[in-house]
Every structure is written in C-alpha cells, then in structure tokens.
N, C-alpha and C positions, 0 to 999 in steps of 0.2 A: 563587548561583543554581544553579550546576552542582555535582553531587556524583557521586562514583564509584558505579557500580552493580556489584554482584557477581552474575554470572549464576548461577542455580541451575536445576535441572531443574524444569519446571512440574509442579505437582501434578495428579493425574488429574482430569479434568473429568466431571461428571455430565451425561448426556444426557436426564435425566428432567425437567429444568426446562422446562415447556411453557407456563407462564403468561406472557402477553405484556403488555408495557407496564405493569409495576408500579413504583411510586415508588421512587426510590433516595435515601436520606437520608445526610447527612454522618455522623450517629452510627453508621450501619450500617457505613460504611467504617472508622470508628475501632475498632469492636468487633472487626473482622476482624484487627486488629493488623498490624504490619509483616511483610513477606515475609521468609522466611529469607534471611539474608545482607545485609539492609539495607532501608531504606525507599525505595520508588520515588519519582522526582521528582513534584511536584505541578504541575498545569497552572494557569496564570493567563492572563488575557486582555490582557496588556500590548501596546502597539503595537509593531509590528516595528521602526519607526524608532527607538524608544527603547531597545530591547533587542536588540543585535546577536547573532548566533549565537555560542555559546561552546563551548569544548571544553577540558577539563582532562585532561592525559595524563600517564601514568607508563609508562615504557618497561620492559616485562617481559623476561624471558629469551627468546631467540629460540625460535620454535616450528618444528615440522616444515613444510617447504614443501608447497604444495598437491599437487605431483607425488607426494609420499610417501603422500597420502591416497587416490590413485586405485587401484582394484583391479588387481592384476597377474595375477590368475587369475579364473575364473568364480566369481561369488558370487550367492546368492539372498537377497533382502531382502523384508520384509513392508511393505505400504502402511499407514501410520499414519492415525489419525483426522484429523489436520491435512492429510494428503495426499489425503484422499477427494475424488473428483471433479476431481483435478488432471490436466492433460494429460500425456501420456507425456514429451514434450520438456521441459515445465516441471519435471517430476519429476526428470529428469536434471540440468537446470540447477541446481535447488535442492540436490540431493545433492552435485553435483560442479561448483562454480562456475567452475572453470578451463577446462571443456570449451567448445570452439567450437560454434557453431550447425551448421556443416557436418559436424563429427564426430558430433554427436548424430543428425543426419538419416541419416548413413551407417550407423551401427550399427543403427538402427531399420529402415531400408530393406532391409538385408541379412538381417534376421531374427535378428541376433545377440542382440538383446534380446527376451525372451519374457515374457508375462504369463500365469500359470497354464498354462505350456507351449505357448501359442499365439502366433503372430505378431500384431503390432499395427501400427497406423499412429501416426505421431508426434502426431496430433491426437486419438487415442482417449483416453478418460478412465478413470482408475483408480478402484477401489473399495477401501475400507478392508478389510484382511485379505488382499488378493490377494498372490500370490508373484510377484516380479519377478526374472527371471534377468538379471544384468548381466554382460556380457563384460569381458575385460581392456580397460582404457581408457588412453589416453595423450593428452598435450597436443600440439596441432599445432605445427609449427615456426613461430615468429612471422615475420611479414612485415617486411622492412626498410623503414623509412620514408625518404622522400625529401623534397625541398623542397615546400612547400605551394603549390598553385596559387592563383590569385586567388580562385576560388570557395571553396576550402578555407579560405583566410584569412578570408573573410566569415563562413563557418560557425563558425570558431573564435571570431571576435569576437561572434557571436550567442550562443554558449554562455557566454562570459565575461560578457555583459550579463545573462544569466539567473542567474549564480552568486550564491548566498547565502553559502556557506561552502566553503572548499577548503583541503586540506593534502596531504601526500604520499600519503595512503591513501584519502581520502574527498572526494567532491564532492556538494554539495547544490544543486540547481537550483530556481529558481522557474519551473516549466513554465507557459507561457501556455496559456490555453484555446484549443482548436482544433488544437493540435499533438499528434499521436499519440506515444506512447512507443515503440511498435514498429510495424513494417510490417504491412500487410494488403492486401486486394484493392484495387488501384488506388492504393496509398499510395506516393508518391515521396519524401516528406520526413518524417522522424520522428527522435526523439531517438537511438535506437539507431544509425541511419545517420549522424547528425551526429557521434557520438562517434568515428567513424573518424579524424577529423582530430586526435584527441588521443592517438594511439599514441605510446608512449614510445620511448626509444633502443633498446629490445629488441624493439620492434614490438608490445608488448602494448596492447590497447585497453581503456578503462574499461568496466565491466560493470554492467548493470542488476541491482539486487537486489530491487526491487519495482516495481509499476506503478500508475498512476492513469489514469482514463478520459480519452479524448481531449478532451472538453469540460470536464473539471475542471482548474482551475489550481492551482498551489501547489507544496509541497515534494516533490521527487523525489530520492531518495537513489541515488548512484552510487558503486560501488567502483572505485578507480583501480588496485588491485593484486589479484592472486589471493589474497594473504593477507587483505586486507580483505573481498573477496567472500565467502570462506569464513566469516569471523566474522560479517559483517552478515547473511548468509543464515541463519546459525544463530540470530541474535538474533530475526529475524522468525519463524522456526519455533518458537522457545521462547516467543514473545510477550513478549520483553523490550523490544521497541519500543513506544513510546506515541505514538499519533497523534490529533490533534484536527482536525476539519473544521468549517467554518462554512457555514451554508446559510440561504436565505430560503424560507419556506413560507407557504401561505395559512392563515388561521385561527389559532387558539391551541391548541396541543396541551395536553391535560389527561390526567394531572397535568403540572405544569410541569417536573418532572424524572422520568424514567422509564427503563425497561429494555425493549427489544424483543428477544424470543427466538423465533425461528422456524426452520424448515428451508427452505432455498432450493434449487430445481432449475432447470436451464436448459431453456427451452422454445423450440424452433426452428421457424420457418416459412419459407416461400419468401422473404418480404419482410424478416423481422426476427428477432432473437434477444433474448429477455428472460429475466430470472430471475423465477420465480413462487414464491409461498409453497406449500410442499409439506408432506406428512406424514412423520413419522419412518418410515423403511423404504421410502419411494418410491425408484424407480430414480434414481440420481444426486443424491439429496437430501443436503445438508450442513447441519449446525447452524450458525446465525449469530446473534451477539449484538451489539447496539448499545445504548449508553447515550446519552440525549439530555438537553439542558437548555435551557430558554428563557432567552435572554440579555436581549432587549428586544422590545417589540411596537410596531407602528405602528397604533394603534387596535385594532380587532378584525379588520382586513383581512389584515395580514401580520405574520409573526413571524420574528425572527432566532433561530436555534437553533444550539447547539454540539453536535457529535456526536463520540462516542468509540467507534470500532469495536473490539471485543475480538477478533473473528475477521476474516478478510480475504477474504470471498467476492466474486465478481464482482458489480458493481452493488449491493453490500449496502446501502449507505446510501440509495440511490435507491429500491430496492425496499422497504426497511423503512419509510421515511417515507411512501411511497404506501400501504403496508399499514395504517398507523394513521390514514389519512385526511388526511395533510398532505404531499402530494408536493412535491418541490422545484420552485420556480418556474423555468420555462424548460426543464424536462426533456422532451425529445421522445418518450421511451419510456414514462415512468411517470406523467406528469401526466394524470390521468384525471377531473378535475372538469368536468362538463358546464356549459356556459354561463358559465364563469368568465372574467371580463374582467381583463386585465393593466392595472394602474393606468397612467395616462398618464405618459410620460417614462421608464418602465422598459423595458429591452431584453428581448426574448423570447429570452434565452440562459440556459444552465444556471447557476443561482446556487449553486454549490458550490465551496468553496475548501479545499484541503489546507493548513490554517492552520499547523500546527506538528508537528514530529517530534522526539522525544527518544529517543535510542538509545545504548547503550554503544559507546564508541569501540573499534575493534579492538585498540588498544594501551593501553587503560585510560582511565578518565574517561568523560565523557558528551558527546555531540553534542546540542546544543539549538538548532534552527533554526526560524525563523518567517517566513512569507511574508505580504506585504501583500495587501489586497484588490485583485483585478484591476480594470481601469478600469470595466467594465460593472457590477460589484458596488459599487464605490465611488460611482458615479453613483446607484445605487439607494439606498445608505445616506444619501447627501446629500439626495436628494429626500424620503426618508421620515423624515429627522431622527434617524437612528440614530447613536449615539455609538460609534465603533469602538474606543475606549479603555476601554469598560466592563469591569468584572470578569467573568471567564468562570466561571460556576458549574459547569461540567463537571468541575472539579477535585474535586468531591465524589463523583463517580461511582467505584465500586469498580474495581479493576484486573482482575477476573475476571468 
C-alpha cells in the first residue's frame, strides 16, 4: 500500500486556466504519465478501521540540523506564488520551522524584518514578488520540562486518544470538530496550546506544519522534531502532500467528477471574515484548485462528495463548493441556499472531514493516515443509508 516517494521540484504552474468545474477523467490522469522520480500514491476509500496508518522508512545519511539553515546575516528573499497572501508570521514559520512564536513576533515588532523596505505587522499579508528582508535568526533556548500537573496529564491523555499515528518524528491526530488548531480571540484551549505537555527532554515542543478549520475534523499532521518540521513543511510547499476530504452537500453536482479553479480573496467585515471568489489581479487574490468526485447520493436531496485540494487556501473547499452551488451542509459561513430545510435527524454541524493524508516521511518512505467519520457525520451516513466503505473515485483526479 505504501511506497516511497522521491521529492522533486514542482513544475511551473500556469495561471491562465480559468475554466471552472470541468470534468476530470481517469484517462486524462493516465495520459499525463507518472511524475519524475516515481508515481504518486493513489487514493482509495477503504475504511479507517480496516487499514491502519502505515509508514515505510529508510534511514538516510544525517542531514544538517535546522540551526544550520537559519540565516546568520541579513538576507533578502522573494515571495513565491505559493506564498502569495500568506501572513508575515506564517511566512517565517514556513521558511524556518524551528523558530518560536515569541521570536517571530519580536523580530517583526522591532522592525528587523522589512517588506519592500517598509515595516510590517505580523498579521499583514504578503504578495508574490515582494522582497522580504530577513535579519539574522536564532533558536530560543529550550525550556526545561518538569513533572506534569494533573491538568497536563489529562491533556496528554486527550492527545493520545486523538492519535492515529506516532513515531519519533511525526504525530498524526484525529482532531475533533470544534477544537481549534491555534489560538485566537477568546480562545483558551487549542491544539497548539495542548502540545505544550509533549515537550521532550530538551524542552522542544511538537510543531504544527499545517492547519484545518476549527469545525473540520480529521487528520492533522504534527512534527515532533525540528528535522521533521523542516521536511514536512517543505513537502506541503512543494505539494508532495496528498489530502482527501469527505463532505455532505445538497443536490447532485454535475458533472459527477470535476475541477474547480478560481481565485480567492479574503473579505473582512465587522462581524465576519470569508473568502470570496475574485478575479486574477485583484488585491490579495490567490489561485485555488480543487478536484471533486461524487461518491454516493441519498436520492436527489443530498450527496456525499470526496474532495482533493491541490492548493491550500483558507476555507478553500467550503468556498469552492458554495461557488458551484453545493455548499457543505452545516457550514455557518458559506451555506447560502434560501429556504433549504435540513432533513430530520441530521445535526446542523459542518459535514467536512479531513479523511486522509499521504505525505513523504522525513526519513524516507510514506506516511498514510486515515481518520474515521466523526460522530455527527456517522449519524448522518447511517440515517441516509450511505456506505462508508464505498470505493472513493477521487483517486482518478490528477495531481496538479
């Protein structure tokens, strides 16, 4: 099932493809041929209970520590297309995974980091092509860990309960719906804060390498070491990671397999922040591509779809499904069908699951983890007579 993936530099992507929701066929994927360096893993829809996470590892020669990758003098870098619309602090996290949150905030606050020669705030967003002046960086002295309090022990037990896969470098959690990945306004409990209880003997805390929405459940990848953080972050940036999501939507998407390609931009108001479909060239607009496939229908009322995001924009899947007229059931931000009634027995909660993640392991081989349906989605599947073990046709979607 698992096979080794050889990472290669991604080929340049065209931004001229503007046609939305055109069919994707298995033969088109075959014509494209395998990627340089090996064929990527194919997705299937097997039950999580029948296929535990797998990883095949080969130990390579030791590589440079993360400390050696940090700049020791001032350097200037260009913002890439994949980093367009990325927050300044997220940009530094992605480029230098070993940096602490406090150190990132400090260099930004002091004005040591400049964008096109100007001071910025950590929450400001970058644009492709901008020049970022990065000062010399260093890792903070790790905190020494002590005995865990009773509350910390309960937190550790909660994390262990969520764990799908774990080894010395990597942790994959089945994040429950309603639990945020990172803190925000009024947020007192979130995954990043919970990871404090997993500091190792050197005081190093596991690091987030990607995020999923608060109300989305499923696979969340965590790096336990600086070495793993650097490699996993690189895999996401080069799009070597493959992700599959499951969702429940109203109606029947046509065609049954398709590609959604738009530009998305953040739209903020006093009450809310959403992603809107934008035009190429609009301020803050980023290209977003999603493949979808119908797995099974419940009459003509509701449809179970499988989704494969090629890019990783904020709320991408939710905004894209709303854009083609099939918003995800229970979505408080994007469900916009007037007078639509939720069938009896179904909970009005977001029906979106980060079902599966397949990514090269930092030390060789492949991590392949699958999350089961959360309780509220399993209840809906049971009521609608949907078979969670059905074959997932999203495997026919191209990788680009």
